[in-house]
N, C-alpha and C positions, 0 to 999 in steps of 0.2 A: 589421609585427609587431603582432599583436592583443593587447590587454590583457585581453580577456574570456577567462576560463578555459573550457576545453572540459569539458563535462559528459557523462559516459557514462551512459545509462539502459538497463537491461536489463529486459525484460518476460519473466517466466518463467510457464510454464503451471501449475506446481504449487508448493506450499510445500515446499521441500527444503533440505537443508543447503547445497546449492550456492549459493542466494541469500544465505545467511548468510556464507559464506566470501567472496563477492564484495562484501558490503556496505561494507567499509572502502575499497574502490576505486571503487565506482560506486553509482548509485541503482537501486532495483528496485521493481517493481510485481508482486504475486502475488495470486491469489485465496486467501482464507483458507479453511481447512477448517472443517467444522461443529463439530468437537470442540475448537476453539481455546480454550485457557484463558488469560484475561487479566484485568487489573484496569484500569479506566478511570483515567487520570491527569488529563486536561483535555479538555474538549469545547467545540466551537463552537456557538453558539446560533442564528445566522441562516444558514440553508442555502439554496443555489440550488434551483431546481425539480429534482425527481427525486433529490436527495441527502437520504437519510434521516438520516444522522449522519456526523460527521467528528470524530474524537477521537484524542488521544494515549493510547497504552496501554502497559502493561508486561506481558510474557508471564509467566505464573505456573507453567507446567509445569516440572518439574525439569530436564530436558534442554534444552528451548527457552530457559529462563532462563540456562543456562550458555553456550549458543551465541550468544545475542543479549541481553545484559543492558541495552542502551540502549533507550529508548522507541521504539515504532513508531507509525505512523499507521494507523488503521483507518477506512476509508470505506465506508459502506453506501449503495448506489445502486440505484434502481428503474429498470429498463429497460422502457420502454413498448412497444418493438417486440416483445420476447419475453415481456412481461408477467410478469416475475420479478425477484427481488432478487439483487444480487451484493454480496459483501463482499470488499474489497481490503485488502491490507497493503502498506505502502510506507515507505521511509525518506525520501522526498522531501517535505519540509515546505514548500517554497517554491512549489509549484504548487497550483492550485485542485483541489477534489475532482472537478469535472467533467473536468479534464484527466487526472486519475488514471484515471477511467472510460474516457475516449477512448483513452488510451495502451493500456489493456488490450484494448479493443475492436478497435483497429487493429494489434494485435501481429503479425499474420500478413501485413500489407501492406507489409513492409519490402523 
C-alpha cells in the first residue's frame, strides 16, 4: 500500500471552461490567450534560464473570475528551438517553471 497520493495532471491545448471544471480534481497546464486579463499577486525573482517570469495571478475578467476565483500560476518561457515566447497557466504550484514548459511541450507524447 502506497502512502504517496496519486496526482492527475491534464495538459490541455486551449484555455477553456473544461480546464476550470477539472481544476478541483486535477492539475492542469494550458497556454494563455493573448487577451488574458489578470492582476499579479506575487512573483519570483530568481528564474532559471529561458524562464522570463513566474508569478501568481488573479484573473480579472468578469466571467473568468466567476469560473476560477482562486489564484493561478503564470509562467512565461522562451523557447530557443522555435525562437518564440510561450505563456502558460497552471494550478500546479509545486513544480518548477521548467517542468511546466516541458509538460506542455511533451503533451502529445503520452
